[in-house]
C-alpha positions in Angstrom: 0.0 0.0 0.0 1.0 3.6 -0.4 2.6 5.3 2.6 1.0 8.7 2.6 -1.2 9.4 5.6 -4.5 9.8 3.6 -3.8 6.4 2.0 -3.3 4.8 5.3 -6.6 6.0 6.6 -8.2 4.9 3.3 -6.9 1.3 3.8 -9.7 1.0 6.4 -12.2 3.5 5.0 -12.0 3.6 1.2 -14.3 0.5 0.6 -17.2 2.5 2.1 -18.0 6.0 2.8 -16.6 7.4 6.0 -19.6 9.1 7.6 -21.4 6.1 9.0 -23.2 5.2 12.2 -21.4 3.4 15.0 -23.5 0.3 14.8 -23.9 -0.6 11.2 -24.7 0.5 7.7 -25.0 4.1 6.7 -28.5 5.4 7.3 -29.4 3.1 10.1 -27.9 5.4 12.8 -26.9 4.3 16.3 -29.2 1.6 17.7 -29.3 -0.3 21.0 -27.0 -3.3 21.0 -27.7 -6.5 22.9 -25.1 -8.3 25.0 -23.1 -11.0 23.2 -24.2 -14.5 23.9 -21.2 -16.9 24.0 -22.3 -20.6 23.6 -20.8 -22.4 26.6 -21.3 -25.7 24.8 -19.4 -24.7 21.6 -16.2 -26.4 20.5 -14.2 -23.2 21.2 -15.5 -22.8 24.8 -12.9 -21.2 26.9 -11.0 -19.7 23.9 -10.4 -16.0 23.7 -9.9 -14.1 20.4 -8.7 -10.5 20.2 -9.8 -8.5 17.2 -7.4 -5.5 16.5 -9.7 -3.4 14.4 -8.9 -0.2 12.5 -11.2 2.6 13.6 -14.7 2.8 15.0 -17.8 4.1 13.2 -17.2 2.6 9.7 -20.0 0.5 8.2 -17.7 -2.1 6.6 -15.5 -2.4 9.6 -18.5 -2.8 11.9 -19.8 -5.5 9.6 -16.6 -7.4 9.7 -16.4 -7.3 13.5 -20.1 -8.3 13.9 -19.8 -11.2 11.5 -16.6 -12.4 13.2 -17.9 -12.1 16.7 -21.3 -13.7 15.9 -19.7 -16.9 14.4 -17.0 -17.2 17.1 -19.4 -16.6 19.9 -21.6 -19.3 18.5 -18.6 -21.6 18.5 -18.0 -20.8 22.2 -15.1 -18.3 21.9 -15.1 -14.9 23.7 -14.2 -12.0 21.4 -12.8 -8.6 22.4 -12.4 -5.7 20.0 -9.8 -3.0 20.2 -8.8 -0.2 17.9 -5.6 1.3 16.5 -6.0 4.6 18.2 -3.9 6.5 20.7 -4.9 8.0 24.0 -6.4 11.0 22.2 -8.6 8.6 20.1 -6.6 9.4 16.9 -5.4 6.9 14.4 -1.9 5.7 15.5 -0.2 3.3 13.1 2.0 2.0 15.9 -1.0 1.1 17.9 -1.6 -2.0 15.8 1.5 -3.7 17.0 0.9 -2.4 20.5 -2.6 -3.9 20.6 -1.2 -7.2 19.4 1.5 -7.2 22.0 -1.1 -6.5 24.7 -3.0 -9.5 23.4 0.1 -11.7 23.7 0.6 -10.5 27.3 -3.0 -11.5 28.0 -2.3 -15.0 26.6 -5.2 -14.9 24.2 -5.7 -17.9 22.0 -5.8 -16.1 18.7 -5.5 -12.5 17.2 -7.3 -11.1 14.2 -6.1 -7.8 12.8 -7.2 -5.3 10.1 -3.9 -3.8 9.0 -3.9 -0.1 8.4 -0.3 -0.3 7.3 1.7 -3.4 6.6 5.1 -2.0 7.9 3.6 -0.7 11.1 1.8 -3.9 12.1 4.6 -6.3 11.0 6.5 -6.2 14.3 3.4 -7.1 16.3 2.5 -10.0 13.9 6.1 -11.3 14.2 5.9 -11.2 18.0 2.6 -13.1 17.9 4.1 -15.8 15.7 7.2 -16.0 17.9 4.9 -16.4 21.0 3.0 -19.2 19.3 -0.3 -17.2 19.1 -2.2 -17.8 15.8 -2.6 -14.4 14.0 -4.9 -13.6 11.1 -5.4 -10.6 8.9 -8.3 -9.2 6.8 -6.9 -8.6 3.3 -4.2 -10.8 1.7 -1.4 -8.2 2.0 1.9 -9.5 0.8 4.9 -9.5 3.1 2.9 -10.3 6.3 3.7 -13.8 7.6 0.6 -14.9 9.4 -1.5 -18.0 10.2 -4.2 -17.1 7.8 -5.7 -14.3 5.7 -9.1 -13.5 4.3 -8.7 -12.0 0.8 -11.1 -9.4 -0.4 -12.5 -10.1 -3.9 -11.9 -6.6 -5.1 -11.1 -7.2 -8.7 -14.0 -9.6 -9.0 -16.5 -7.1 -7.5 -15.3 -4.4 -9.8 -15.7 -6.7 -12.8 -19.1 -7.8 -11.8 -20.2 -4.1 -11.3 -18.8 -3.1 -14.7 -20.3 -6.0 -16.6 -23.7 -5.5 -14.9 -23.7 -1.8 -15.8 -22.7 -2.5 -19.4 -25.7 -4.8 -19.7 -28.0 -2.1 -18.2 -27.0 0.5 -20.8 -27.4 -2.0 -23.7 -23.8 -3.0 -24.3 -22.8 0.1 -26.4 -21.5 3.6 -25.7 -18.7 5.2 -23.8 -17.8 4.4 -20.2 -15.2 5.2 -17.6 -14.3 4.6 -14.0 -14.0 7.2 -11.2 -11.4 5.7 -8.8 -10.1 6.7 -5.4 -7.1 6.8 -3.1 -4.6 4.3 -4.5 -4.8 1.5 -2.0 -4.5 -2.1 -3.1 -8.3 -2.6 -2.6 -9.3 0.4 -4.7 -6.7 -0.3 -7.5 -7.9 -3.8 -7.8 -11.6 -2.9 -7.9 -11.0 -0.2 -10.5 -9.0 -2.6 -12.6 -11.8 -5.1 -12.5 -14.4 -2.4 -13.4 -12.5 -1.5 -16.5 -12.5 -5.2 -17.5 -16.2 -5.6 -16.8 -17.2 -2.6 -18.8 -15.0 -3.7 -21.8 -16.3 -7.2 -21.6 -19.8 -5.8 -21.7 -19.1 -4.1 -25.1 -18.6 -0.5 -23.9 -15.9 1.8 -25.2 -13.5 2.9 -22.5 -12.5 6.6 -22.3 -10.4 8.4 -19.7 -7.9 6.9 -17.3 -9.0 5.9 -13.8 -5.5 6.7 -12.6 -6.2 10.3 -13.4 -9.8 10.3 -12.2 -9.5 9.9 -8.4 -11.6 11.0 -5.5 -8.5 11.6 -3.3 -10.5 13.2 -0.5 -12.8 10.2 -0.2 -15.9 12.4 0.1 -18.9 13.4 -2.0 -17.8 17.0 -2.8 -14.5 15.9 -4.3 -16.2 13.1 -6.3 -18.6 15.7 -7.6 -15.7 17.8 -8.8 -13.9 14.9 -10.5 -17.2 13.7 -12.1 -17.9 17.2 -13.4 -14.5 17.1 -15.2 -15.3 13.7 -16.7 -18.7 14.9 -18.0 -17.3 18.1 -19.4 -14.7 16.0 -21.3 -17.2 13.3 -22.4 -20.7 14.7 -22.4 -22.0 11.7 -24.3 -20.8 9.3 -21.6 -23.2 6.4 -21.1 -21.8 4.6 -18.0 -19.8 5.6 -15.0 -18.5 3.2 -12.3 -17.4 4.8 -9.0 -15.6 3.1 -6.2 -17.7 3.8 -3.1 -20.8 5.3 -1.6 -19.7 8.9 -1.2 -18.4 8.9 -4.8 -21.8 7.8 -6.0 -23.5 10.6 -4.2 -21.0 13.1 -5.7 -21.3 11.7 -9.2 -25.1 11.9 -9.0 -24.9 15.6 -8.1 -22.5 16.3 -10.9 -24.8 14.5 -13.4 -27.7 16.7 -12.4 -25.6 19.8 -12.6 -24.5 18.8 -16.1 -28.0 18.0 -17.3 -27.1 14.4 -17.7 -29.3 12.9 -15.0 -31.0 9.8 -16.7 -28.6 10.0 -19.6 -25.5 8.7 -17.9 -25.9 5.6 -15.8 -23.9 5.4 -12.5 -22.9 2.4 -10.5 -21.0 2.0 -7.3 -18.7 -0.9 -6.4 -19.2 -0.5 -2.7 -22.6 0.8 -1.7 -24.4 1.4 1.6 -28.1 2.0 2.5 -27.9 5.5 1.1 -27.1 4.1 -2.3 -29.9 1.6 -2.0 -32.3 4.6 -1.7 -30.6 6.1 -4.7 -31.2 3.0 -6.7 -34.9 3.0 -5.7 -35.3 6.6 -6.8 -33.6 5.9 -10.1 -30.6 8.2 -9.4 -28.2 5.2 -9.3 -28.3 2.4 -11.8 -26.9 -0.2 -9.4 -25.1 -0.8 -6.1 -22.8 -3.6 -5.2 -23.4 -4.9 -1.7 -20.1 -6.0 -0.1 -21.8 -7.7 2.8 -19.1 -7.2 5.5 -21.0 -9.7 7.7 -20.1 -12.5 5.3 -16.4 -11.3 5.3 -16.3 -11.5 9.1 -18.0 -14.9 9.0 -15.3 -16.2 6.6 -12.6 -15.0 9.0 -14.3 -16.8 11.9 -14.3 -20.0 10.0 -10.5 -19.7 9.4 -9.9 -19.0 13.1 -12.0 -21.9 14.1 -10.0 -24.2 11.9 -6.8 -23.2 13.6 -8.2 -23.4 17.1 -9.6 -26.8 16.6 -6.3 -28.3 15.6 -5.7 -27.7 11.9 -2.2 -26.6 11.1 -2.3 -23.4 9.0 0.5 -21.3 7.6 -0.3 -18.2 5.5 -3.6 -19.9 4.5 -5.7 -17.7 2.3 -9.5 -17.8 2.2 -11.4 -15.7 -0.3 -14.3 -13.6 1.1 -17.5 -14.4 -0.7 -18.7 -12.2 -3.5 -21.5 -9.8 -2.7 -24.8 -9.1 -4.6 -25.7 -6.4 -7.1 -28.9 -4.5 -6.6 -30.8 -2.7 -9.4 -34.3 -1.4 -9.6 -35.4 -4.9 -10.5 -34.4 -6.5 -7.2 -33.7 -3.6 -4.8 -37.0 -4.1 -3.0 -35.5 -7.3 -1.6 -32.5 -5.5 0.0 -32.1 -6.1 3.7 -29.7 -3.8 5.7 -26.8 -5.5 7.4 -28.1 -4.6 10.8 -31.3 -6.5 10.0 -29.6 -9.5 8.6 -28.0 -10.1 11.9 -28.6 -8.7 15.3 -25.6 -6.5 16.1 -24.2 -7.1 19.6 -21.9 -5.3 22.1 -18.4 -6.5 21.4 -16.5 -5.7 24.6 -13.0 -4.2 24.6 -11.8 -6.6 27.3 -12.5 -10.3 28.2 -13.6 -9.5 31.8 -17.0 -10.9 32.5 -17.1 -13.1 29.4 
């Protein structure tokens, strides 16, 4: 990954928009959380798993944590969730290794981490391996020697989004991609979107490398989309990389008089985008389903804690689902697919 500070933050946030509620998908807002129920008869009874998360208040990260905790709690393991923040509640890249070392000192049975920066978290991961504590990471980042990883299917989701959009516009016309901060995830998704649009018969214009929402917000996406529409006023299809970018691109299309003429799709949508699909402002939204990503990680952890020998094992997170006006009525918010619970920051009382 890139080493600039904005890119480090984006490693955690760029898959979804940043302004989300503390308990789930954007638009749901804070809601009461129930107490986690650890199955005392599960095969992992007595095991403790520490999750070193990125930052609080992000829809995708909340989904990962909730999916992970629900499955592990059902298997009998207690789960604690901590963040890579300093005493002032600010992102601190060194905190990743610090949280891991704290887990080692607590003699936890396994550690799961969401790396904000590979170099910063590497010492902590090495310490866990040396101490014999199984350690796992979300994202298959190269150079991290771990027990297991859950790889995000970023290129595949980009390709699925691009191809679906191409079909919606009839397989002809000009298309492009509005990309974002150049993290591994975003780059792979944009690359996939280009492939999907081309496979669907569209003519690619512009260069995603030069069409980036580097501020990761709707106003900057609107500015970039305005430039795209000015250059290519007959654009038929635009793929954007996340929720905020979709909102910005929709605003730009309205301003340019292209609403309804250019079809817009997002590779990582939230509840806000589902509403935009229902209203016809957005052609389609790709549902990442962070709960499923977390569940996949829990399965990997369970394998290790029940005796399977793993070394840098990689499991692919499942593909999500595309929602258009044809099926959007069946969309269920993450917070309603699974009851979100309080994930404690310590193991006391579990």
